[in-house]
C-alpha positions as CSV (number, residue, x, y, z in Angstrom):
1,Y,-7.4,-13.4,5.5
2,L,-4.1,-14.2,3.9
3,A,-3.5,-11.9,0.8
4,R,-2.6,-14.4,-1.7
5,S,-5.3,-17.4,-0.9
6,F,-7.9,-15.4,1.1
7,A,-7.5,-18.1,3.8
8,R,-8.5,-17.4,7.2
9,V,-5.0,-16.7,9.4
10,P,-4.6,-15.3,12.7
11,P,-4.6,-11.5,13.1
12,G,-0.8,-10.6,13.0
13,T,0.2,-13.1,10.3
14,P,2.8,-11.9,7.8
15,G,0.6,-11.0,4.6
16,A,-2.7,-11.0,6.4
17,V,-5.2,-8.4,5.5
18,S,-8.6,-7.5,7.1
19,L,-11.5,-5.1,6.3
20,E,-10.4,-2.8,9.3
21,G,-7.0,-2.8,8.1
22,T,-7.5,-2.0,4.7
23,V,-10.2,0.9,5.6
24,A,-7.3,2.2,8.3
25,G,-4.9,2.0,5.5
26,F,-7.1,3.7,2.9
27,A,-7.9,6.4,5.3
28,G,-4.4,6.9,6.2
29,A,-3.2,7.4,2.5
30,A,-6.3,10.0,2.0
31,V,-4.8,12.1,5.1
32,L,-1.2,11.9,4.0
33,A,-2.2,12.7,0.4
34,M,-4.3,15.8,1.8
35,A,-1.4,16.9,3.8
36,G,0.7,16.7,0.9
37,I,-1.7,18.8,-1.2
38,S,-2.0,21.1,1.8
39,L,2.0,21.5,1.8
40,G,2.0,22.3,-2.1
41,L,3.9,19.0,-2.9
42,A,1.1,17.4,-5.0
43,R,-1.5,19.0,-6.9
44,P,-5.2,18.5,-5.5
45,S,-5.8,16.7,-8.9
46,A,-3.5,13.9,-7.7
47,L,-5.4,12.8,-4.5
48,V,-7.3,9.8,-6.2
49,A,-4.1,8.6,-7.9
50,I,-2.3,8.9,-4.7
51,V,-4.5,6.8,-2.7
52,A,-4.9,4.4,-5.3
53,G,-1.5,4.0,-5.6
54,A,-0.7,3.9,-1.8
55,T,-3.7,1.3,-1.7
56,L,-2.0,-0.8,-4.3
57,G,1.3,-0.7,-3.0
58,A,0.0,-1.8,0.4
59,F,-2.0,-4.8,-1.3
60,V,1.0,-5.8,-3.4
61,E,3.3,-5.7,0.1
62,S,0.8,-8.1,1.6
63,V,0.8,-10.4,-1.3
64,L,4.7,-10.5,-1.1
65,S,4.6,-10.8,2.7
66,A,2.4,-13.7,2.3
67,T,4.7,-15.1,-0.3
68,F,8.3,-14.6,0.8
69,E,8.6,-12.9,4.1
70,H,7.6,-16.3,5.9
71,R,10.0,-18.1,4.2
72,G,12.9,-15.5,5.0
73,F,13.6,-14.4,1.3
74,V,12.8,-10.7,2.3
75,N,12.0,-8.8,5.3
76,N,9.8,-5.9,6.4
77,D,12.3,-3.2,5.3
78,V,12.5,-4.7,1.7
79,L,8.8,-5.2,1.6
80,N,8.2,-1.4,2.7
81,F,10.5,-0.1,-0.3
82,V,9.0,-2.2,-2.5
83,N,5.6,-0.8,-1.2
84,T,6.6,2.8,-1.6
85,V,8.1,2.1,-5.3
86,I,4.7,0.3,-6.3
87,A,2.7,3.1,-4.9
88,V,4.9,5.6,-6.6
89,A,5.1,3.6,-10.0
90,A,1.1,3.4,-9.9
91,A,0.2,7.1,-9.0
92,V,2.6,8.8,-11.1
93,P,0.9,8.0,-14.3
94,L,-2.7,7.9,-13.0
95,A,-2.1,11.5,-11.7
96,G,-0.6,12.7,-15.5
97,L,2.6,13.3,-14.5
98,A,4.3,10.6,-16.8
């Protein structure tokens, strides 16, 4: 489904989201958050904030991709950067670090 309108689109369409992809992204965020915690890069209490920030960043990236990537305004590298900035901007205050 297209993130901005939820219209059905073929797999691989820029900005498309699926239940399977969303679950995989959520699980990946949790695994990476746990890795960061186990390496001492984050506090255990930040787990939920990290996963929530990463999930929000991924969803916003999908909306921006559906809106701007197909028009040539941005490319995947820019969207990955924006995803990361949004994830951090959301996770830091949620973790009580701001």
